[in-house]
MARDRENPA-310774 format. One line per field, with one value per atom (N, C-alpha, C): residue number from 1; atom name; x, y, z. Coordinates in steps of 0.001 Angstrom, whole numbers, plus 500000, padded with zeros to 6 digits. Layout:
i <- (NUM	...)
at <- (CA	...)
u <- (X	...)
v <- (Y	...)
w <- (Z	...)
//
This chain:
i <- (1	1	1	2	2	2	3	3	3	4	4	4	5	5	5	6	6	6	7	7	7	8	8	8	9	9	9	10	10	10	11	11	11	12	12	12	13	13	13	14	14	14	15	15	15	16	16	16	17	17	17	18	18	18	19	19	19	20	20	20	21	21	21	22	22	22	23	23	23	24	24	24	25	25	25	26	26	26	27	27	27	28	28	28	29	29	29	30	30	30	31	31	31	32	32	32	33	33	33	34	34	34	35	35	35	36	36	36	37	37	37	38	38	38	39	39	39	40	40	40	41	41	41	42	42	42	43	43	43	44	44	44	45	45	45	46	46	46	47	47	47	48	48	48	49	49	49	50	50	50	51	51	51	52	52	52	53	53	53	54	54	54	55	55	55	56	56	56	57	57	57	58	58	58	59	59	59	60	60	60	61	61	61	62	62	62	63	63	63	64	64	64	65	65	65	66	66	66	67	67	67	68	68	68	69	69	69	70	70	70	71	71	71	72	72	72	73	73	73	74	74	74	75	75	75	76	76	76	77	77	77	78	78	78	79	79	79	80	80	80	81	81	81	82	82	82	83	83	83	84	84	84	85	85	85	86	86	86	87	87	87	88	88	88	89	89	89	90	90	90	91	91	91	92	92	92	93	93	93	94	94	94	95	95	95	96	96	96	97	97	97	98	98	98	99	99	99	100	100	100	101	101	101	102	102	102	103	103	103	104	104	104	105	105	105	106	106	106	107	107	107	108	108	108	109	109	109	110	110	110	111	111	111	112	112	112	113	113	113	114	114	114	115	115	115	116	116	116	117	117	117	118	118	118	119	119	119	120	120	120	121	121	121	122	122	122	123	123	123	124	124	124	125	125	125	126	126	126	127	127	127	128	128	128	129	129	129	130	130	130	131	131	131	132	132	132	133	133	133	134	134	134	135	135	135	136	136	136	137	137	137	138	138	138	139	139	139	140	140	140	141	141	141	142	142	142	143	143	143	144	144	144	145	145	145	146	146	146	147	147	147	148	148	148	149	149	149	150	150	150	151	151	151	152	152	152	153	153	153	154	154	154	155	155	155	156	156	156	157	157	157	158	158	158	159	159	159	160	160	160	161	161	161	162	162	162	163	163	163	164	164	164	165	165	165	166	166	166	167	167	167	168	168	168	169	169	169	170	170	170	171	171	171	172	172	172	173	173	173	174	174	174	175	175	175	176	176	176	177	177	177	178	178	178	179	179	179	180	180	180	181	181	181	182	182	182	183	183	183	184	184	184	185	185	185	186	186	186	187	187	187	188	188	188	189	189	189	190	190	190	191	191	191	192	192	192	193	193	193	194	194	194	195	195	195	196	196	196	197	197	197	198	198	198	199	199	199	200	200	200	201	201	201	202	202	202	203	203	203	204	204	204	205	205	205	206	206	206	207	207	207	208	208	208	209	209	209	210	210	210	211	211	211	212	212	212	213	213	213	214	214	214	215	215	215	216	216	216	217	217	217	218	218	218	219	219	219	220	220	220	221	221	221	222	222	222	223	223	223	224	224	224	225	225	225	226	226	226	227	227	227	228	228	228	229	229	229	230	230	230	231	231	231	232	232	232	233	233	233	234	234	234	235	235	235	236	236	236	237	237	237	238	238	238	239	239	239	240	240	240	241	241	241	242	242	242	243	243	243	244	244	244	245	245	245	246	246	246	247	247	247	248	248	248	249	249	249	250	250	250	251	251	251	252	252	252	253	253	253	254	254	254	255	255	255	256	256	256	257	257	257	258	258	258	259	259	259	260	260	260	261	261	261	262	262	262	263	263	263	264	264	264	265	265	265	266	266	266	267	267	267	268	268	268	269	269	269	270	270	270	271	271	271	272	272	272	273	273	273	274	274	274	275	275	275	276	276	276	277	277	277	278	278	278	279	279	279	280	280	280	281	281	281	282	282	282	283	283	283	284	284	284	285	285	285	286	286	286	287	287	287	288	288	288	289	289	289	290	290	290	291	291	291	292	292	292	293	293	293	294	294	294	295	295	295	296	296	296	297	297	297	298	298	298	299	299	299	300	300	300	301	301	301	302	302	302	303	303	303	304	304	304	305	305	305	306	306	306	307	307	307	308	308	308	309	309	309	310	310	310	311	311	311	312	312	312	313	313	313	314	314	314	315	315	315	316	316	316	317	317	317	318	318	318	319	319	319	320	320	320	321	321	321)
at <- (N	CA	C	N	CA	C	N	CA	C	N	CA	C	N	CA	C	N	CA	C	N	CA	C	N	CA	C	N	CA	C	N	CA	C	N	CA	C	N	CA	C	N	CA	C	N	CA	C	N	CA	C	N	CA	C	N	CA	C	N	CA	C	N	CA	C	N	CA	C	N	CA	C	N	CA	C	N	CA	C	N	CA	C	N	CA	C	N	CA	C	N	CA	C	N	CA	C	N	CA	C	N	CA	C	N	CA	C	N	CA	C	N	CA	C	N	CA	C	N	CA	C	N	CA	C	N	CA	C	N	CA	C	N	CA	C	N	CA	C	N	CA	C	N	CA	C	N	CA	C	N	CA	C	N	CA	C	N	CA	C	N	CA	C	N	CA	C	N	CA	C	N	CA	C	N	CA	C	N	CA	C	N	CA	C	N	CA	C	N	CA	C	N	CA	C	N	CA	C	N	CA	C	N	CA	C	N	CA	C	N	CA	C	N	CA	C	N	CA	C	N	CA	C	N	CA	C	N	CA	C	N	CA	C	N	CA	C	N	CA	C	N	CA	C	N	CA	C	N	CA	C	N	CA	C	N	CA	C	N	CA	C	N	CA	C	N	CA	C	N	CA	C	N	CA	C	N	CA	C	N	CA	C	N	CA	C	N	CA	C	N	CA	C	N	CA	C	N	CA	C	N	CA	C	N	CA	C	N	CA	C	N	CA	C	N	CA	C	N	CA	C	N	CA	C	N	CA	C	N	CA	C	N	CA	C	N	CA	C	N	CA	C	N	CA	C	N	CA	C	N	CA	C	N	CA	C	N	CA	C	N	CA	C	N	CA	C	N	CA	C	N	CA	C	N	CA	C	N	CA	C	N	CA	C	N	CA	C	N	CA	C	N	CA	C	N	CA	C	N	CA	C	N	CA	C	N	CA	C	N	CA	C	N	CA	C	N	CA	C	N	CA	C	N	CA	C	N	CA	C	N	CA	C	N	CA	C	N	CA	C	N	CA	C	N	CA	C	N	CA	C	N	CA	C	N	CA	C	N	CA	C	N	CA	C	N	CA	C	N	CA	C	N	CA	C	N	CA	C	N	CA	C	N	CA	C	N	CA	C	N	CA	C	N	CA	C	N	CA	C	N	CA	C	N	CA	C	N	CA	C	N	CA	C	N	CA	C	N	CA	C	N	CA	C	N	CA	C	N	CA	C	N	CA	C	N	CA	C	N	CA	C	N	CA	C	N	CA	C	N	CA	C	N	CA	C	N	CA	C	N	CA	C	N	CA	C	N	CA	C	N	CA	C	N	CA	C	N	CA	C	N	CA	C	N	CA	C	N	CA	C	N	CA	C	N	CA	C	N	CA	C	N	CA	C	N	CA	C	N	CA	C	N	CA	C	N	CA	C	N	CA	C	N	CA	C	N	CA	C	N	CA	C	N	CA	C	N	CA	C	N	CA	C	N	CA	C	N	CA	C	N	CA	C	N	CA	C	N	CA	C	N	CA	C	N	CA	C	N	CA	C	N	CA	C	N	CA	C	N	CA	C	N	CA	C	N	CA	C	N	CA	C	N	CA	C	N	CA	C	N	CA	C	N	CA	C	N	CA	C	N	CA	C	N	CA	C	N	CA	C	N	CA	C	N	CA	C	N	CA	C	N	CA	C	N	CA	C	N	CA	C	N	CA	C	N	CA	C	N	CA	C	N	CA	C	N	CA	C	N	CA	C	N	CA	C	N	CA	C	N	CA	C	N	CA	C	N	CA	C	N	CA	C	N	CA	C	N	CA	C	N	CA	C	N	CA	C	N	CA	C	N	CA	C	N	CA	C	N	CA	C	N	CA	C	N	CA	C	N	CA	C	N	CA	C	N	CA	C	N	CA	C	N	CA	C	N	CA	C	N	CA	C	N	CA	C	N	CA	C	N	CA	C	N	CA	C	N	CA	C	N	CA	C	N	CA	C	N	CA	C	N	CA	C	N	CA	C	N	CA	C	N	CA	C	N	CA	C	N	CA	C	N	CA	C	N	CA	C	N	CA	C	N	CA	C	N	CA	C	N	CA	C	N	CA	C	N	CA	C	N	CA	C	N	CA	C	N	CA	C	N	CA	C	N	CA	C	N	CA	C	N	CA	C	N	CA	C	N	CA	C	N	CA	C	N	CA	C	N	CA	C	N	CA	C	N	CA	C	N	CA	C	N	CA	C	N	CA	C	N	CA	C	N	CA	C	N	CA	C	N	CA	C	N	CA	C	N	CA	C	N	CA	C	N	CA	C	N	CA	C	N	CA	C	N	CA	C	N	CA	C	N	CA	C	N	CA	C	N	CA	C	N	CA	C	N	CA	C	N	CA	C	N	CA	C	N	CA	C	N	CA	C	N	CA	C	N	CA	C	N	CA	C	N	CA	C	N	CA	C	N	CA	C	N	CA	C	N	CA	C	N	CA	C	N	CA	C	N	CA	C	N	CA	C	N	CA	C	N	CA	C	N	CA	C	N	CA	C	N	CA	C	N	CA	C	N	CA	C	N	CA	C)
u <- (500977	499955	500947	501946	502868	503369	503699	503882	502893	501490	500384	500022	500195	499904	501192	502223	503562	503207	502432	502066	501204	500519	500066	500903	501993	503012	503715	504195	504681	504200	502614	501857	501674	501535	501580	502634	503937	505210	505504	505182	505447	504593	502937	502412	502827	503327	503843	504902	505927	506964	506603	505891	505356	504751	504064	503300	504160	505557	506394	505901	505103	504569	505856	506804	507957	508655	508854	509250	508569	507152	506365	506214	506475	506399	507867	508764	510265	510099	510875	510837	509677	508767	507817	506755	506396	505523	504055	502967	501881	500610	499530	498430	497689	496854	496074	495801	495281	494635	496018	497003	498398	498947	499052	499721	498943	497592	496735	496982	496986	497101	498400	499826	501112	501307	500830	500910	500126	498810	497733	497188	496832	495976	494631	493919	492777	492893	491984	492201	492201	491010	490878	492094	492716	493698	494966	495212	496122	496313	494801	494991	494858	494492	494838	496325	496786	498471	499238	498577	499448	499064	497977	497524	498547	498428	499358	500961	501285	502978	503019	502134	502105	502438	501436	501053	502705	503104	504550	505622	505567	506446	507436	506903	507597	507427	506312	505970	505446	505610	505123	503783	502881	501952	501594	501332	501200	500369	499005	498417	497520	497514	496983	498242	499430	500535	501140	501605	502569	503972	504855	506387	507051	508319	509108	509846	509899	510570	511954	513126	514475	514865	514643	514488	514054	512751	512041	512818	513473	513933	515110	515881	517049	517187	516179	515837	514755	514056	512886	512284	513319	512991	513889	513258	513899	514891	515866	517055	518117	517928	518858	519689	520971	521965	521388	520723	520381	519138	518468	516791	516465	515889	515384	513701	513208	511666	511564	512462	512386	512099	512951	512960	511679	510921	509621	508354	508832	507969	508302	509377	509389	508885	509187	508654	507062	506507	505125	504338	505167	504678	504648	505755	506076	505249	504305	503264	502688	501900	501119	502142	503340	504161	504324	504582	504798	503703	502652	501178	501013	502105	502303	503369	504013	504979	504560	503416	502727	502902	502656	502746	504156	505079	506394	507136	506399	507099	506670	505593	505041	505746	505836	506443	507933	508493	509782	510277	508954	509056	508988	509489	509239	508110	507418	506131	505955	507354	507522	507075	506337	506246	507400	508471	509967	510836	511855	512735	513949	514944	515823	517025	516645	517739	517353	516457	516035	516432	517200	517816	516661	515821	514862	513599	513788	513054	512526	511444	511192	511539	511316	511535	512984	513965	515226	515263	514592	514405	513871	513367	512581	513727	514171	514742	516409	516757	518253	518663	517999	518049	517731	516628	516059	517094	517841	518672	520247	520283	521701	522058	521290	521412	522094	521492	522007	523288	524145	525608	526550	525881	527072	527667	527251	527731	528917	528763	529285	530479	530149	531490	532424	532032	532870	533739	533258	533796	534607	534465	535358	536479	536438	537364	538506	537908	538882	539544	539128	539709	540809	540307	541493	542181	542314	543223	543006	541963	541708	542263	541873	542356	543848	544796	546154	546477	545827	546122	546485	546435	547196	546303	546970	545736	545653	544603	544391	542714	542590	541354	540552	539373	538220	537341	536939	535641	534626	533554	532273	531144	531085	530213	528576	528140	526581	526433	527098	526915	525656	524882	523799	523678	523326	523514	524494	525865	527563	527775	526747	527200	528539	529183	530409	531517	531506	532234	532138	530897	530652	531353	531209	531635	533327	533874	535168	535886	535565	536060	536321	535249	535327	536156	536493	537610	538831	539034	540548	540373	541175	541025	541601	542545	543374	542635	541853	541167	540326	540083	539219	538416	537206	535930	535585	535261	534744	533134	532427	531160	530638	530334	529854	528389	527461	525851	525250	523840	523173	522739	522734	522639	521468	520439	519506	520232	520678	521209	522562	523018	524227	523924	522883	522440	521838	521454	521149	522210	523239	524254	525560	525253	525681	525175	524072	523072	523756	523741	523909	524769	526097	527637	527988	526891	527555	526884	525986	525812	526667	527754	528763	529978	529679	530923	532225	532067	533055	532982	531936	531529	532721	533790	534846	535769	535874	536494	535892	534684	533655	533302	533477	533222	532320	531353	530438	530723	530580	530248	529157	528455	527225	527266	526877	526657	526189	526134	525810	526951	527337	528466	528693	527573	527747	528580	528468	529290	530311	530454	531309	532686	533775	534785	535520	535986	536336	537814	538565	539820	540675	542209	543201	544264	544163	545479	545143	543720	543690	543294	542847	542453	542950	543176	543476	542515	541436	540258	538886	538346	536950	535766	534618	533681	532183	531611	530675	529511	528987	527746	526537	525727	524708	524099	524884	524873	524989	525780	525974	524673	523811	522616	521700	521477	520588	521130	522465	523406	523508	523428	523563	524779	525321	526686	527523	527179	528195	528385	527240	527611	528480	528154	529092	530703	531065	532264	532763	532220	532483	533075	532139	532233	533490	533241	534803	535929	536125	537419	537641	536687	536745	537432	536901	537289	538792	539182	540841	541466	541062	541778	541969	540862	541028	541897	541957	542734	544111	544790	546212	546966	548148	548689	548993	548132	547885	546712	545756	544420	543438	542468	541455	540101	539040	538100	537272	536206	535153	534132	533242	531927	531123	530192	529297	527712	527224	526101	525317	524313	523634	523963	525022	525602	525316	525047	524558	525696	525608	526743	526556	527753	527271	526278	525705	524423	523375	523468	522213	521485	522515	521939	522548	521926	522541	521555	521846	520989	519514	518437	517276	516937	517410	516899	517589	518668	519606	518777	518404	517621	516316	515532	514240	514643	515832	516112	515985	516336	516003	514487	513572	512438	512157	512870	512703	513304	514388	515116	514184	513758	512436	511614	511096	509848	510528	511582	512063	512996	513684	514777	514486	515212	514830	515712	516713	517789	518573	518380	518955	518794	519716	519369	520290	519989	520914	522078	523508	524283	525221	525732	526562	528179	528660	530327	530865	530892	531388	531080	530169	529933	530889	531092	531706	533267	533787	534845	535234	534420	534308	534810	533573	533885	534990	535226	536443	537841	537944	538893	538954	537918	537755	538223	537946	538222	539742	540403	541962	542509	541493	541649	542189	543569	544160	543578	543222	543094	541462	540903	539298	539283	538785	538385	537042	536148	534852	534538	533856	533608	532123	531811	530221	530662	529632	529417	528441	528400	527441	526041	525763	524659	524249	522839	522687	523567	524569	525325	526381	527378	528584	529586	530702	532000	532989	533084	534080	535308	536559	537653	538373	538547	539286	540732	541831	543068	543724)
v <- (498816	499989	501141	501274	502328	502717	501599	501725	502296	501886	501950	503440	504073	505272	506274	505931	506947	508069	508204	509249	510256	509753	510700	511430	510739	511325	512432	511712	512806	513992	514004	515495	516199	515341	516199	517050	516398	516787	518144	517621	518763	519964	519665	520688	521503	521081	521654	522720	522009	522679	524161	523631	524847	525897	525764	526816	527337	526612	527325	526670	525872	525253	525211	524467	524320	525522	526595	527711	528461	528526	529179	528389	527347	526371	526331	527012	526924	527817	527393	528185	527494	528584	528428	527548	527598	526834	527666	526880	527501	526468	526959	525974	526489	525886	525554	527110	527736	529397	530071	530207	530740	530381	529202	528846	529185	528994	529455	530884	531858	533026	533574	532932	533113	532646	531471	530911	531216	532093	532231	531301	530173	529295	529159	528016	528031	527014	527321	526877	525301	524903	523462	522885	523597	523368	522998	524025	523909	522809	522524	521321	520067	519857	518671	518409	519395	519157	519058	519599	519456	518214	517413	516196	515088	515476	514499	514429	515765	515826	515192	515287	514919	513266	512988	511218	510733	511619	511479	511666	512134	512518	513772	514390	515502	516709	516890	517935	517160	517782	517252	518210	517875	518674	518359	519425	519741	520468	520337	521539	522556	521494	522218	522961	523010	523825	522899	523139	522292	522767	522077	522325	521423	521888	521030	519929	519041	517842	517995	517730	518273	517885	516928	516571	517502	518144	518908	520307	520771	522062	521754	520800	520832	520950	519756	519536	520282	521216	521534	522936	523522	525101	525988	526603	527255	528419	528343	528777	528323	527335	526400	525766	525575	524762	523632	522673	521134	521217	522252	522419	521423	520628	519510	519666	521057	521004	521040	521929	522180	520613	519811	518491	518102	518090	517606	518219	519144	519862	519508	518956	518548	517275	516221	514941	514898	515860	516072	516404	517278	517829	516672	515637	514528	513384	513533	512175	511789	513004	512570	511744	512069	511097	509758	509727	508468	507648	508345	507291	506731	507107	506396	505542	505074	504277	502810	502489	501123	501301	502426	502512	502710	503277	503065	501563	501091	499562	499017	499234	498065	498617	499813	500434	500819	500836	501140	502643	503341	504865	505805	506839	507749	508356	508813	509442	510694	511355	512486	513761	514722	515693	516168	516390	516639	515900	515535	514409	515293	514377	515270	515784	515193	515664	517147	517795	519059	520309	521150	522126	523244	523367	524245	523672	522366	521898	522764	523035	524033	523258	521970	521034	521264	522178	522364	523539	524351	525549	525214	523939	523550	522820	521670	520496	521028	521934	522245	522585	523769	524175	523210	522672	521594	520409	520038	518868	519121	520555	521033	520500	520373	519911	518630	517984	516412	516045	517057	516824	517615	518661	519218	518356	517047	516098	515245	515056	514126	515183	516340	517179	517584	517693	517929	516452	515296	514041	513946	514435	513893	515114	516155	517232	516886	515828	515327	514293	513450	512246	512753	513937	514550	515743	515699	516791	518092	518314	519884	520801	520905	521923	522444	521457	521472	521637	521333	521364	522564	523893	524717	525633	526213	526747	525836	524823	523994	524260	523586	524061	522685	523014	521870	522123	521163	521253	520616	521051	520421	520362	519149	519121	518600	519344	519055	519386	520267	520902	521565	521807	522090	523335	523364	524391	525038	524128	524796	524269	523355	523210	522498	522039	521104	522100	523441	524744	525434	525629	526599	525935	524300	524029	523898	523578	523318	524679	525657	527190	527615	527238	527523	526991	525587	524733	525067	525560	525900	527303	528374	529692	530187	529260	529569	528715	527907	527386	528095	527376	528048	526769	527445	526280	526880	525781	525913	525058	525506	524600	524917	523491	523385	523074	523617	523387	524335	524015	524391	525980	527332	528627	528825	528183	528313	527840	526705	526199	526793	527414	528020	529548	530088	531225	531150	529588	529391	529000	528486	528241	529663	530516	531772	532352	532223	532891	532039	530761	529945	530050	530134	530171	531528	532550	534122	533756	533115	532865	532604	532053	531349	532417	533657	534186	533831	533158	532426	532897	533783	533918	534375	535286	535846	534338	533573	532478	531208	531297	530569	531150	530311	530439	529346	529980	529017	529121	528052	527712	527117	528045	527710	526667	525613	524485	523328	522229	521020	519943	519228	518793	517543	517259	515954	516545	517906	518629	519579	520116	521046	520460	521270	520581	521024	519770	520220	520852	520806	521522	520189	520525	519818	520117	518834	519231	520701	520743	522034	522016	520977	520759	519790	520091	519195	517929	518765	517674	517951	516975	517014	516233	517026	516412	516212	514999	514625	513892	514838	514298	514288	513050	512859	513034	512582	512853	511489	510806	509397	508662	508766	508062	508352	509297	509942	509715	509190	509022	507335	507093	505725	505154	504092	503392	503877	504206	504699	506205	507104	508532	508372	507771	507908	507641	506646	506210	507502	508349	509077	510531	510715	511587	511673	510330	509913	510230	510025	510050	511837	512620	513774	514345	513955	514204	513806	512699	512129	513092	513489	514600	515785	516394	517703	517853	516516	516533	516568	517406	517447	515971	515787	514441	514293	512994	512811	513310	514117	514620	513482	513885	512893	513533	512404	512363	511946	512716	512284	512228	510794	510562	510403	510885	510833	510419	509451	509281	507911	507495	506130	504855	504253	503048	501958	500864	499460	498571	497607	496585	495673	495029	494013	493293	492835	491931	492728	494000	495141	495182	495306	495428	496799	497082	498468	499417	500694	501536	501667	501240	501465	502616	503698	505146	504486	504242	504312	503177	501902	500990	501319	501969	502769	504024	504219	505287	504711	503538	502907	503450	503168	503539	505260	505837	507590	507514	506686	507082	506538	505344	504853	506085	506656	507744	508865	509377	510892	510834	509623	509870	508856	508858	508029	506789	506839	505690	505713	506205	506247	505073	505138	503849	503941	503167	503160	501936	502554	501439	500770	499666	499027	499639	499090	499266	498425	497726	497170	497717	498345	499326	500458	501058	502200	501823	500714	500451	500130	499343	499261	500370	501324	502330	503096	503419	504228	503563	502385	501724	502081	501816	502046	503735	504576	505985	506393	505189	505540	505618	505590	505870	504486	504640	503369	502735	503727	503379	503917	503097	503286	503020	503571	503277	503893	502998	503424	503068	504357	504198	504481	504208	504619	505854	506484	507938	507861	508759	508714	508940	509316	509319	508259	508091	507063	507004	508050	508363	507152	507215	506554	507378	507464	508371	507449	507893	506980	508314	507500	508238	507546	508087	507672	508708	507701	508679	507715)
w <- (499778	499931	499921	500422	500704	499244	498548	497113	496324	496395	495575	495731	496955	497023	497136	496808	496807	496090	494645	494003	494957	495863	496955	497699	498243	498918	498016	496972	495897	495650	495618	495388	496738	497819	499010	499220	499233	499089	498373	496817	495898	496117	496644	496699	497943	498838	500067	499635	499028	498429	497503	496729	495867	496539	497715	498320	499500	499695	500559	502073	502243	503699	504696	504011	505217	505676	504668	504870	505532	505641	506756	508105	508042	509421	509819	509692	510235	511448	512368	513884	514378	514997	515973	515443	514033	513609	513456	512926	512688	512860	513270	513058	511505	511378	509964	509304	510449	510017	509734	510604	510122	508879	508747	507587	506378	506443	505135	504804	506290	505745	504877	505947	505231	503835	503702	502169	501008	501463	500382	500072	500806	500159	501125	500776	501560	502730	503627	505009	504835	504069	503974	503296	502290	501750	502703	503227	504501	505261	505932	506740	506260	504932	504229	504090	503643	503438	504820	505696	507300	507776	507325	507775	506952	505722	504902	505507	505571	505861	507217	508107	509555	509393	508490	508126	507499	506806	506388	507227	508365	509479	508799	507970	507844	508547	509182	510274	511564	512790	513742	514122	515089	515560	517104	517824	519244	519517	520034	520516	519493	518324	517025	516205	516734	516066	515466	513973	513257	513396	513071	512877	512204	511758	510910	511511	510737	511590	511143	511809	511835	510143	509445	508063	506976	507431	506720	506527	507996	508286	507288	507261	506753	505090	504691	503180	502456	502930	502620	502937	503700	503666	502294	501707	500688	500962	500369	500324	501405	501716	502621	501688	501996	500863	500519	501391	501038	500574	499882	499794	498576	498861	497874	497233	497868	497489	496111	495125	493716	493212	493566	492951	493123	494475	494849	493759	493500	492294	491014	490528	489480	489385	490514	490353	490194	490833	491079	489712	488962	487749	486627	486817	485962	486060	487156	487442	486331	485333	484365	483466	483434	482216	482903	484012	484767	484384	484535	484188	483045	482028	480714	480511	481788	481633	480849	481125	480775	479157	478639	477119	476671	477576	477182	477070	477900	478162	477071	476507	475713	474183	473824	472579	472738	473654	473705	473550	473194	472956	474065	474078	475189	475080	476141	476343	476843	477111	477671	476543	476379	475420	474827	475604	474940	475390	474664	475397	475444	476164	476744	475687	474475	473344	472801	473261	472602	473461	472669	473370	473946	473550	474025	474868	475372	475959	477390	477666	478824	479963	480113	481116	481878	481240	481791	482524	482497	483368	484993	484949	485899	486668	485786	486108	486693	485466	486175	487415	487889	489519	490208	490139	491070	491558	490393	490912	491226	491318	491619	493071	493867	495178	495424	494555	494442	494188	493436	493053	494160	495040	496120	496940	497351	498256	497345	496173	495210	494781	494334	494016	495161	496359	497679	497754	497447	497812	496811	495448	494322	494545	494933	495170	496505	497082	498144	497595	496954	496195	495008	494400	493676	494239	495584	496202	495429	495034	494474	494955	496073	496995	496894	496798	496527	495003	494288	492859	491997	492615	491967	491002	490021	488890	487749	488277	487136	486371	485348	484823	484402	484186	483894	482551	482115	481151	481789	481770	482204	481127	480681	479828	479956	479342	479909	481524	481829	483217	483983	483059	483853	484511	485854	486573	487037	486517	486741	488332	488926	490472	490525	489655	489966	490145	489000	488978	490145	490588	491768	492953	493238	494308	494022	493109	492681	492502	492260	492091	493325	494557	495955	496690	496197	496844	496601	494974	494602	494076	494671	494327	493037	492799	491407	490291	490537	489217	488208	487262	486189	485583	485633	485149	483976	483081	481577	481378	481211	480904	479566	479029	477672	477535	477114	477254	476149	476359	475384	475887	475192	475553	476696	476713	477928	479311	479129	480205	480707	479697	480429	481010	480655	481434	482956	483068	484534	485127	484688	485289	485525	484810	485112	486210	486517	487728	488953	488654	489768	490513	489406	489831	490420	489837	490403	491930	492432	493938	494794	494305	495005	495027	494653	494363	493309	492492	492011	490228	489939	488419	487483	488341	487533	487078	487505	486865	486556	485922	485220	483872	483114	481600	480921	480161	479511	477480	477167	475711	475469	474446	473764	472977	472907	471848	471954	471417	471524	471693	472563	472978	471845	471224	470069	469426	468778	467528	467998	469206	469301	469979	469127	469472	470988	471612	473011	473033	472001	472023	472095	472235	472388	473192	474389	475471	476275	476603	477233	478849	479259	480497	481535	482666	483726	484034	483999	484427	483362	483557	482586	483325	483178	484097	482973	483216	482414	483596	483921	485214	484752	484864	484675	483148	482507	480777	480146	480629	479999	479719	480905	480657	479894	479371	477966	476773	476707	475301	474919	473732	473061	473705	473622	473944	472886	471405	470497	470864	471432	471359	472667	473486	474926	474315	473262	473238	472310	471654	470657	471636	472653	473525	474532	474929	475634	474788	473632	472697	472803	472402	472452	473944	474865	476337	476179	475990	476187	474924	474094	473433	473917	474607	475298	476290	477324	478314	478286	479296	479105	479349	479020	479816	480913	481384	482970	483361	482697	482953	483479	484189	484617	484227	483496	483370	484521	485166	485866	485450	485571	485075	486506	486643	487527	487131	487502	486867	487941	487745	488122	487499	487809	487360	487991	487291	487988	488056	488999	489057	487771	487280	485911	486258	487239	487218	487325	486895	486833	488403	489386	490702	491299	492152	492788	493660	494055	494676	493866	494724	494448	493297	493823	492867	491637	491490	490131	489504	489896	489321	488763	489420	489129	487842	488039	487049	485654	485181	483935	483434	484567	483969	483216	484020	483766	482412	482150	480883	479933	479995	479043	478845	479605	479416	478633	478801	478603	477400	477244	476499	474980	474034	472513	472767	473657	473730	474682	475897	477056	477933	478837	479964	480892	482024	482965	482730	482712	482037	483368	483048	483880	484096	484965	485117	483969	483684	482492	481183	481096	479820	479807	481213	480822	480756	481571	481193	479773	479431	477674	476836	477166	476462	476586	477847	478084	477563	477587	476880	475447	475027	473499	473146	474262	473927	474204	474729	474916	476449	477147	478572	479101	479873	480163	481508	482411	483688	484194	484321	485061	486613	487465	488739	488938	489528	489729	491129	491961	493411	493474	494592	495102	495905	495925	496643	497569	498767	499682	499209	497988	497228	496372	495580	494671	493305	493201	492345	492392	491210	491333	490198	490945	490304	489589	488189	487336	487220	487654	487036	486094	485012	483842	483479	483347	482960	481867)
//
C-alpha cells in the first residue's frame, strides 16, 4: 500500500514545497489558519497538506500547532543549502508522464512531450536548478579524492554541466582554478546565475553549443566532468564523447564521470535501478548502464586506467586517466 499510494505522497510533498509550507512552518510553527494566511492558500487546503505531511512524518503537531521535522527543516526550507523542494515539484509535475509508463514499456518509445535531446525543452528551466543540490555532496567528495584544493591553477571542462554546480563547488575549493562549461545557451544562462551566487563567477566561463558536434579542444584541461549525461546517450555516442574528452585533456589529466551506474548483474542503489524507467519515458535511447559498459567505452576511447567508486549518494563516480 505504501508503494501504491506513493503518488499521493509525491503530490503532497510537491504541493507543500510549491506553496512554501515548510518555509512558513520554520521556527515556532503555525496552526492551519496561520499557514493558510501566510501561504495564501485555502484553510481547507492548508489542513489537508498538514495532515498529509504529519502522516509522512515531515511535520509534527502539538496542541494544534505544526512544526517542521529536523529533516524537513534541513532539506525543505527554501534558500537552505540542501534544499530539495524544487526536485519535489519537478517529480510531482512529471506524474502524468509516469502514468504512461505502461505505454512506453510496450512500445519502447518515450512518452514525455519533450525528450532530453531537445535544446529548447522547457523542462530544463525547472529541472536544472532543482537537481543541483543532488550533486553538491558528490562534487565535494570528488574534490577530496582528487586533492583539488592542493592542485594549484588547474582548469576543467564540464560538458553538459547544467546548473554549473560542479564548477561552483570546485572553484570555491580551489581559488586558483578556472572552470569551463559546455551546454546549450538556455542552460548556460541558468548556470551563470547559479555560479554567481557562490561568488566565483569571475573564474567561470561558458561555451554555448551541442556537445555532440562542438569541438572540446586539444590538451587544454587538467580535468573534465561528464555528470549525469551518459545515461541519456547511446553507447556509440558515449564512446565518441569520451574520445573527445581524451583529446581535450592534458597528459595525465583525469575525466570524472558521475552517473547512476549499476553493477554488472544490473543490481545497485534502488533509485539508480528505478532510473531506467525514467530514461525509457524521457529519452529516445538512454538507459542506466553497468560498470562493465563504462570500462569498455573508456577503454575504446583510449583511457588506460578506470576506477569506479560508490559515493554517499545514489550516484557512482568513475575516474578515467
